[in-house]
N, C-alpha and C positions, 0 to 999 in steps of 0.2 A: 551680521552685515558683512558682505564680501564686496570689496572694491576692486575693480579691474581697470587698469590703465593701459591704453594702447599708445603707440608712437606714430600715429597717422597725422593727417593734416588738420584734425579737429572737425567739429560739426558746424556747418554753416548756420548762421543765425536764421536763415530763411526756412530751415527745416527743424530747428530745435524744438518747437512746440508740437510737431507732428511726427517726430522721428520714430515713435513706437506704434504708429498706425500702419495698417496694411497698405502695401504698394508704395510706401515712401522710401526712397533711396537717395543716397548722396555719396559722392566720391568714387564711384565705379561706373564705367561706361555701360556695363551689362548687368548691373545689380537688379535684383527683383524686389527688394524691400521687405522680404519676409523674415529675415533673421531676428531683428529686434522686436518685430511684431509677435513672432512666435514665442520669443523669450518672455515678453510681457504677458501673453496669453497663458502660458503654462505656469508661470510664477503666480499669477493672480488666482489660478485654480487651486494652488497649494496654499493660498492665503498670504502670498508674498508680493513683492513688487520690484521693479527695476526703474532706475532714474538716471538721468544725465546729471552728474554732480558738478563737473567742471569740464571746460573745453577751451583749447587754445590752438595756435598754429603748430604746436609740438605734440598734440595728442589730446585725448579725452579720458575722463574718469567716469565710470559707471558704477553705481551702487546697487547691489542686489540684496534684498532683505528677504529672509526665509524664516518663518516662525519655527520655534523648537517643537 
């Protein structure tokens, strides 16, 4: 398990359930919404996963699980 923390503004509750879906974006005026979607897609192909573990106004924590 790898945890990654950013220092952004957090993930809005309005997109937390869909943040890993295609075309969902938040926090950028010109975002495409492909980054987390592709991360989830590739990790699932390898038998892994990515999830939003925690979020607040001072950042978010994402957990990445990759099997041995």
